[in-house]
Structures are given as C-alpha cells and as structure tokens.
C-alpha positions, -999 to 999 in steps of 0.1 A, spaced: -252 50 658 -283 28 658 -292 7 627 -323 29 622 -301 60 622 -277 44 598 -306 35 574 -320 70 576 -286 85 569 -281 62 539 -316 72 526 -306 109 530 -275 101 509 -297 85 482 -320 115 481 -290 138 479 -297 155 512 -266 168 528 -242 160 501 -232 197 499 -231 200 537 -198 206 555 -179 177 569 -197 168 603 -229 156 585 -210 139 557 -186 122 581 -215 108 602 -232 97 570 -201 79 557 -195 63 591 -231 50 591 -225 34 557 -193 19 569 -207 5 602 -234 -13 582 -207 -32 563 -196 -30 528 -227 -49 515 -250 -25 533 -232 5 517 -233 -11 483 -270 -19 485 -279 15 499 -258 34 474 -269 15 442 -303 23 427 -318 6 397 -336 28 371 -370 24 388 -357 34 422 -338 63 408 -370 76 391 -390 72 424 -362 91 442 -360 118 415 -398 124 415 -402 118 453 -425 88 446 -449 109 424 -441 99 389 -454 124 363 -477 111 336 -451 113 309 -429 88 328 -455 65 343 -463 44 312 -427 35 305 -420 29 343 -449 4 345 -438 -14 314 -402 -16 327 -415 -30 361 -437 -56 344 -408 -67 323 -389 -75 355 -415 -101 366 -403 -137 363 -426 -167 364 -422 -202 378 -407 -227 353 -437 -250 357 -461 -221 349 -481 -225 381 -489 -192 398 -503 -208 430 -480 -232 449 -482 -247 484 -498 -224 510 -478 -240 539 -445 -230 522 -460 -196 515 -468 -191 551 -431 -198 560 -419 -172 536 -447 -147 546 -436 -149 582 -398 -151 577 -384 -117 586 -353 -123 564 -374 -130 533 -411 -121 530 -414 -103 563 -450 -95 552 -462 -92 588 -441 -61 591 -468 -43 571 -498 -67 567 -522 -88 588 -527 -123 575 -535 -152 598 -564 -139 621 -546 -157 650 -514 -137 646 -514 -109 672 -484 -89 659 -485 -73 625 -481 -39 608 -508 -17 594 -489 1 567 -502 -23 541 -538 -36 536 -554 -62 559 -550 -95 541 -573 -115 563 -599 -132 541 -580 -123 509 -591 -156 494 -627 -142 489 -613 -130 455 -613 -166 443 -585 -186 427 -592 -182 390 -563 -176 367 -567 -138 364 -568 -134 402 -537 -157 406 -518 -137 379 -526 -103 395 -517 -115 430 -485 -132 418 -474 -101 399 -480 -78 429 -462 -102 452 -432 -105 428 -431 -68 419 -456 -45 435 -443 -16 415 -457 -31 383 -491 -20 396 -483 5 424 -454 26 414 -430 36 441 -451 20 468 -436 11 501 -441 -26 493 -407 -38 483 -401 -58 451 -394 -92 468 -390 -112 436 -371 -85 417 -347 -79 447 -341 -117 452 -358 -121 485 -377 -151 470 -378 -170 438 -407 -172 413 -417 -205 428 -417 -191 463 -438 -161 451 -463 -187 439 -463 -202 474 -471 -168 489 -500 -165 464 -513 -198 477 -510 -186 513 -531 -155 504 -557 -173 482 -560 -210 491 -592 -218 510 -573 -239 535 -548 -212 544 -551 -196 578 -555 -162 560 -589 -175 549 -599 -192 581 -629 -170 586 -642 -178 551 -646 -215 559 -674 -210 584 
C-alpha cells in the first residue's frame, strides 16, 4: 500500500468510515496504520478537541460552537520569550522551505524565483505590502503559529501547536513574509 493510501485509510478511520464494515476493509485499514509505524498510527488515531470538532462537523462548525472553538485555538498560541514577533527572515526562509517543518511551498508561493509551489493556499508573493507594524506582525504570527485561531478547520496545519516549529521559529517565518529584504517581497523593492 502506498503512503498516500495509508494516509487516506487512516483519515477514513478518524472520520469513522468503515468502522462497521466487515473485515476486508478493516484489515486493510489496520495494516495501513501498522505499516506507517507505531508513531504514525498514534498520531493519526489521536485527535485533540479542535480536530475532533472539525471532524464531527465536517469542517463546518455551527455558530454555537464557533466562539468557544476560536477562544480555545487562540489560547494554544505561544509567543517568543523575548516578545519579538518578527525574527530573522533568512532563518524563516529555511523553515518555510523545509519539507519536514514548514513545508509552506506545498501550498503557497513565496519567493518569486521559486518555480515549484502549491496553489491550495494564497499567493504570498509581495506579502510585505501589509507593512510591519505591531498589529500586522501579531496577526501574521498568530496565523502562522495556529491558523485555526482565525480560520477554523482550514487546511493550513497548526505548525506551532503541533510542534513543527517553536515560537521563535514562527517569528522567523513572519519575518520571511513581511521583511522588505525577504525574497517574498523582492518585487516591492523596485
């Protein structure tokens, strides 16, 4: 079974699809979880409260759940110890492009010279046009750290919450997106 098939099977398990099916499906599903390793099975089978709500409501949270959901997601955001929300854009570029950590190019464009990027997320080229004042930095930081605090159940994973990067590293990603010298903002420097 391919890794993609294993992931799809695990997602089916999380959504409760096929759990009442007779053994062939369930056996394949359990095998997919085992072939991904124990850690893969643990991660795929465990859901935090936010993910469980997104699964339960198929990513369309009802109004009576939304306010509490957003408050819980905002409470998960951690900030750098030094209080700076914008770090070193060069370090941010490393994290943004690292497929094991940020992997941001899987969904977003960034550096205009990068030829391979996904289009699921918004185009981030020229993102620095928003400026670098404190309110902009805070918003971008919080979205980078935990996108669900603003966009419930979005496809953008919660990189900081899930430990793909630290608060300080999230600040570096903010710098990569906002700093005037970052390649993301290359076209703004003309």
